[in-house]
N, C-alpha and C positions, 0 to 999 in steps of 0.2 A: 408320714409313714415311719413310725418309731423303729420297727424291726428291720427297716431297709438299711439301717446303719450297721455295718458288719460287727463292730465291737458290741453293740447292744444285743444284736441277734445271738452272738456267740455267748454272751453272759446269760441270756435267757436259756439257751440250750444247756449250758454248763450247770445252771441251777436245776433244771429238770434232770440232768444226768446225776447230779449229787443226791437227789431225792429218790430216783428210780433205778439207778444203775444202768439199765438198758431201757431206752425209750422206744415205744411202739406207737406208730400213728396209722391211721387208715385214710384212704381216699376212695372215692366211688365214682364210677362212670354210669350215669343214667342217660341212655340214648333212646330218644323216643322213636315212634314209627316213621317219622319224617327224616330220620338220620341226624337229628339235632341232639347235642349234649348239653347238660346243665353245667354251667360254670359259675363260679362265685369270685367276687373281688372283695378282699378283706379290707377293714379299716386300718390295719396295722402293718400291712406289707403290700407292695405293689404287685400288679399282674393279675391275670385271670387264672384260676386254679380249679381243679376238680374239688367238689365238696369233700370235707374230711376234717380230721383233727386227731387229738390224742386219745389213746385208750386209757380210761381211768382205772384206778385200783379196784380190783374185783369185777371188772367188766370184761366181757369177751370182745374180740375184734369185730365180730358180726353185730353184737349189740351196740358197740360204739359207732359203727358205720350206719346202722339203722337210725340211731339217735342223731348223728351228724347230718344225714340226709334231711331229716325232719326239721332240725334247728336251722340249718343253713339254706335250704332250698324248698322247704314245705313239701318234700317228697315223702310219700309213704309207699312201702313195698307191697306188691301184689304176689310176689313169688320170692323164694329164698335167693339170697345173694350168691353169686358165683365168684370164687376167688380166681383172679386173673394172674396175680404174681405177688411175690414177696421181695422187697428191694432193700438194699443198704442205702441209707441217706447220709453219706459222709459229709455232704455240704452242711447239714444241720449239726451233726455231732458224730464222732467216730463210732459210737455204738447205737445210733438211731436207725430204726427200720420202719418201713411202710408196707402195709398190706393193701393191695389194690383190688377192689371188688367191682364187679359189673352187676347192675340191677337189670335182670331180664324182663321184669314187668313192674310197673309202678304207676302211681297216680300223683298228680300235683294238686294239693289241697286248695291252694290259693296262690296268688302272686306274692312272692316274698317281699316284704317291706324292709327297707334298710333299718339296721339297728346298730348297736355299739360295736358289733363284730363284723357284720356283713354290710358292705357299702352297696353292693348290687348282686343280683342273681338273675341269670337269663339263659335261654337256650340258644345255641349257635350251631351251624353246620359242623358236624364232627370232623369233616375233612377240610374245613376252612375256618378254624377258630379265629376270634378277633385279634387285632393287633394288641400286643401286651400279654398274650397268653404265654405262660412260662415254657421254657424249653422242655422241662420234664413232662408237663401236661401234654404238649404236642407229641412227644415221644411215646407216651403211654397211649394216646389216642391212635397213633399210627400202629402200634402193636396190636391193639384191639381190632382196628379196621382191617388190617392186612393179615391177621392171624399169625403174627410173629410171636416167637417165644419171648417171655419177659427178659429184659436186660437184668444184669446183676445189681446195677446201681440205679437209684432214682434219677 
C-alpha cells in the first residue's frame, strides 16, 4: 500500500494542492433495501472506504460521484444524489474538502471485479461494517443512520 506511507501520501496531496489550489473529493453512501452499504478497498491505501474520488477539472461534484459509483462499485443511480455533508479533510491536506452524497435509489450492474485501483467491492451491514473500515467511514455511516448533523471534519 504505497499511500499508507505518511511521507508519500503527503507528497501526493501536496502535488494535487500545487496543481489545484483547493482539492475537492467526493464520497458516496449507497445503502440497499437490506441496510447494507457498498464499501471499497483500494489497491493503494488500506481499509474499507465509501466509494469516491477526486473531482476533475470542469466536472461537478455530482457528476464526479456518479462516475465514481460506476467505476468503483458498478453502481448506477436511479434517482438524484442527496448531499449529506461537506467536510474539511485536513488529514489529507490543509485545503482538502470532501462532499458526501447519499444515493437514495440505485442498481448494481454486475459484481465489481478487481482492477488496478479497486482490490475489492462488497456490501456490508451499514450498522456493522467490516474490520478495517476507516474511522471516517464509520463516523459518516453513523451520521446517516442516526440522522446526525455532519461533522465539520472528515
